[in-house]
N, C-alpha and C positions, 0 to 999 in steps of 0.2 A: 225078449224083446216084445213090445207091445204093437207095433207097427207105427205107421206115420202119424205124426202129431200135427207138426208145424212146418211150413214153407215159408222162408223169409227171403223178401226180395229188397235189395237196397237200391234207392232212388236218389236222385239229385234234387227233385223237388217234391216233398212230402205231400203238399196240398194238392198239386196237381194230379200226382200218383194216387192219391186217395179217391179223387174224384174219378180218374180213369178207372181203377179198379172197381169202384162201386158201380159205374155203368158196366164194365166188362162182365162182372159177375152177377149183376142185378141183384145186388144187396148193400145196405149201409153198414159200416164198421160197427162193431159192439164196443170197441176200445179206441180212443182217439185222444192221443196225447203228442206233444212235440216230439218226442223221442220213438214214438212206436204207433202204428195204426194196425189193429187186429179185426180180421173179417172171420166169421164163422161160415165155411162152406162145407155144408153137409156133414157137419160135426167135425171137420178138419180146421186148423188155423191157417190163415193166410196173413202173413204179417209183412209190413212195410217198415222199413228203418231208412232214417236220413243217412244219406251218402255224402260225406264231406268232399272228396275229390273222387270223381269217377276214375278208374284204373283205365289204361289204355285199351286194354283187352279183357272183357269179362271172361270168366271160366265158361267153357262149354262141356266140360267133362261130366257134369251132374245135371240129370233132367228129371224133375219130378212132373208126372202126369195128373192131370185134374180129369175125373170122370166126367162123361156126357153120354146121354142117349142120342145125340145127334151131331156127330162130329162135325159134318159139313157146315150146318147152320152155325154152330159157336165159331168154326174157323172163319167164316165168312163175316160173323159178326165182330170178331177181334179185328180182323182186317179192316172193317169200316170204321172202327174206333180209332184206328191210327198204328195198330201192330203191323209189322211186317214178317212176311213168311220165312220161316227157318228151315222147316221141313214140310213138304207138301203132304196132304193126306195121303195115306197108304194103307192097303189091306196088308197086314203081315200074317195073315193064315188063321184059320177056325173062327172067321167072323170078326176078328180083332182089327180094329183100325186106330192109327196113330197119327199125330200131326204136331208140329211145334211151331211157335211164333216167337218174336221179340217184341216187348213192350216198348213203349217210347224211351225207356232208359236202358234199353239193350239186355234186359233180362229175358231169359227164356222160358217161355209157358208151354208146357206140354199139354195135349188134351188127349184122350184115349176113350174110345168106345170098346168095352170088353164085355160080352154078353156072358162070360164064364165067372166073372169075378162077383163075389158076394160079401158084402161087409159083415163082419163076425161081431 
């Protein structure tokens, strides 16, 4: 295994989601087609795919965390953009902080500050 490469969120409105994620992650997509929008986030792929029908309940058993150096700042920024709180910011020990929010399409976005994690 080589590690995380891509996280994909399925969305009901690809154009609105593209704009929302561009603002949320402060970056433009590098790939933009009707079937897929791709962002390069620190060398990792954030992908958006159109969702024809939104399921009644999106799965909450898988959670990917996007790294940040300022968890509270990013948490507050995503809330201001229209995300809703899923799990409030929490210190889980050893200086590691985690939180999660739901985007306007009910996908969970995890954020983490981990001073011990280094990209190889």
